[in-house]
N, C-alpha and C positions, 0 to 999 in steps of 0.2 A: 211236218209244218202243218200250223192252225192259220183258219181264216176266218174270222169274223167281221163284222158288219159294226163301223160306229156311225150312229144314226142321231144326228143332231135334230132333235123335235121341234123344229124352228118352222113355222107357218105350215105344218105339215097336220091334217085331221088326223084321230086316231083310226078311223077305218083304213085311212092307207098306211098307217103304221103296222095295225095288224094283219095288213095281207100281204107288204114285204115280209115281215118276221115268219109267217106260215109259208109263204114261200121260201126264205131261207131255212126255213126248218126242214123242209122236205128237200130242200137240193143240196142238203149236206153240210152247211154253213157252221161252224163251231158256236158261234156267240153273236150277240148284238148288245151293242152297247150304247147309252144314251148320254145325254151330257146334264150336269147340276147346275142348272141357270133358271132366275125365272124371267128374265127376256134374253135378248140377242143384240150386240154391243151393235149400233149402226142402224139395228133394225126393230125397236124398240115397240112398234104398234103391230109385230107380227104375235099371231098366235104362239104360246111357248109353254105347253104342257109341263110340271114337275115332273120331277124324274123317278122318283119312289112311286108313285100314283103308277107313272107308264112302264116302269119294270115290272109291277106286280102285274098288273092286267096281259103284260106281254107273256109272263110265265105262265099264266092260267092257261091261255090260248095258244099254246106250243107244247111239244112234246118232250123234246130231247134239246132244246137250243138251252143254251147258259145264258143267262139276262146280268147286267150288270150297267155302269157306269164309266163314264171315261171323263173326268172323275169326279166322285162327290168331293163335295166343299166340306172339310173338316170341322169349320168355323160355323156352318148354320146349324147343326143340331148336336144336341147335348152327346157327348159320346156314350155314355151309358144307354140313352134313349135309342143311338144308333145300334149299339149290340144288340139289343130287343129286335129291333127292326129288321137287323140283318139275319140274325138267327131264323126270327118267321118266316120272313121269304125263305129262306132254304128251305125250312120246311114246306112251306105253302107249294115250293116247288119242285119238291123231291129232288133235293141237293143240285140245283142250277144257278146259285147265286155266284158271280164274281165279284168280290166287294172290293171294288175299286174306289179307290181314297187320295184325296193330294192336300198340299196345306192352304189352296185358295190364291186367289189373284186380281180378279175382277174389282178396282178399288171402289170405281163406282156402283156397281150390284151391292155390295157392301152399304156403302154409305144411304142407298136410296132405300133397302129395307131394316135400316136401323141396325145393322150390325159394324162393332167398332172393327175398323180395318188398322191392326198391330203392324210393326214391322214383318219384314221377311223373316227375318231369326225368329224372331217369338211366333209364329204362325207356323214355322216347321218344328220348333219347341214343344206345341200345341198338338199338333198330328205326332208327333213321336210320343209322345205323354197318351194321348185319346189312344193309340194303337196298345200301348200297354194293358191297358184298362181293357181294351174292347177284348182284346186274346184272354185275360182272365176273366171275362164274363162269360165267352164264349165256353170256357174249359171247367171252371171252379162250379161246385155246386151253390155257391157264394161266395161273391167276391167283393173284399175289403182293400180299398188302394185311396192313398192319399198323396198327392203330388203336389206342384206349383200351381196348376192349372185347374185340376178336374180330380174329384174326388167320389168315391162313394162306401157305401158300407154295410156290409153284408147283402149284396145287391144279387138277387135272384134271378135266373135268366135261362128260365124254363117256356117250351123246349129247346133243347139242345142244335146246334144245326145237325144237320143230315150230314154234311159231309165231316168229316173227323182229319184232325182234330178242330177245324175250322173252315168254310169257304175259304176259297183261293186270296189270300190279300194279294192285291194289283195296288203299287203305286206309282201314279203319273208325276212327270217333272225330270229336270234336268239340272238342276243346280249341284255343281260339284262338291264342296266344302262341305255342305249339310244335308241337303236333301237325299243325296246317293248312300249317305252314312245312316238315314235313316232309311232305307231301300234295302241297305245290309244289315241293318237289324231285324225288320218286319217282315219283308215283302217274299211273297213267295213269285209275284210277278213284277219286273219292271217295266214299264211304258215308255216307250222313248216318243215323247212329244212329235209332230209332224214339223216342226221350226228347229228342231236339234238333231234330225235325221244325217244333216251332211258331216256331225260332230261324231256320229255313235264309235269308230274306234276307240276316241278318244274317251269320250264317255267311258265304254266299258273297262277301260284301264285305270280309271279311277273309282269304278265301283268293284273293280278285282281288287285293290287296294284296300279297299272300307274293308271287305269282305275279309281280307288274309290279316287286318288287325284286330279281329273280336273272333279269327279261328274259326271263321265259317267257309264252306265248299262254295264259289262263284259259280259252278258248274249246278246248283240247286237252286238258282233263281231263274227261272224264264225270262225271255227276252221277248217283248213285244214290241212292234213297231205301229204308230199311228199313221197313216198314209191316203194318200189318196191316190185313185186309181182310175186312169182316164183309156177309154177300151174300147175298140169297134172293131167288129169282124173281119171288116178289110180297111184299106189304106182311105176309102171314101166315108167308110162309115166313122172313122177313127176322126177324120177331119171334121166332121158334123158334129161329134160327142166333143171335139176339144173346143171347139168354138162356142158351144153351150156354155160349157165349163168355165172358159174364161169370163165370160158374161156373168157367170152367178157366182161359182166360187171365187174364182180372180176377183170378186170385191175384196175377199177376206185374204186369202193364200195367193203367195208367190208361187202358182205352178209351175211356171219356167225351174225354177229351181229343187220343188220339191214334189212334184206328182208324178208317180210312175205312168207310162203312158204307149200307147199304138196298137198293136193289131195283136191277137193272142201269144203268138211265136213272141213278139218283141217283151211285152209284159213278163213272161215266161222266164226270160234272160236278164229281166230286170230285179226279178223277183228273187233268181239264184242269187246273182251278186249279193244281195242283202242279206240271204242267208250265210253265204262264207264269209259275211263279217260277225256272223252271231246272232241274227235276229231267227226267233223258232216260232213265232206268231204275227201274225199282223191283222189289225183293226181297220179294216177297208172302207174308205168313204169312197164310194163309186162317182163320177166326173158328173153323171146324170141324175144323182142323187135317188141311187138304187132302180132303176126302170129296171120293170121283172126279165127284158129280154138280156140286160147286163147282166143281172146276176145268174141267169142260166146258162148266158157265154163265159163267164167266170168259169162256175161250177162245172159245168161239160168239157173246157177246152183248156184252162189254166190249170184250176186246182189239181186235176191229177197229174199234170206232170210233174208238179211239184213237191206232191206230198211222198 
């Protein structure tokens, strides 16, 4: 089982991000994943560092931690440029990029920054086509591709990624008819969003059907879950952490329905139950926003019991 950090870089100065990432690196976490937004819904006044900038800086300030986004918005960058950026960061980090991408969803952000906001169907078609183009640019000496939305002609992408045949492609989202079909075609990792975790068994059954339809073994796709964990060393400490999480993350998430929570023993049981449903890695947002003592407590008392 793998454990990474989900780290929305909202209102967090970079020295704090750097310190948490370096601590996670030392404690044995597998990855750190940021968000690809220009602002935060409901909190536009807060500082919000751009995703690729933070990913790149974090990569050079850590040694083994994988870096990525949950998830990049396909609409915000030309896919040929995105292939170049991804290959470059994989080279700079010596093979530590997780290429997380999705179709995009935040309509007010699209409009605020001048991006057209087409239908969900069109955005998913664009994601599908972009991934076909990007994979060609990861592999071919030069790539020529002409689709409905994107095209390149003899596009060279050197250096190639360190990870072969390419950095692991993580796709986030839970739409059953179209998005999970794109996961079946392109993904190495599917990330189940926090708000869809309760429906995981059905989503996995749909994903398996999409894989079967194209002759792919569904077991070749790693199942990741974006989750919130509220952890205290004992019941009293947990109560304090829970109150803090409700006052902060509770503004955005329904913690009663979605958060894993409790003492180390209780969280271990909850993680094992998720694993029995098919989850093999977790992207964790801790309820105290990755306080150092919580990062250490999880790494020392929870993770070893689950790996």
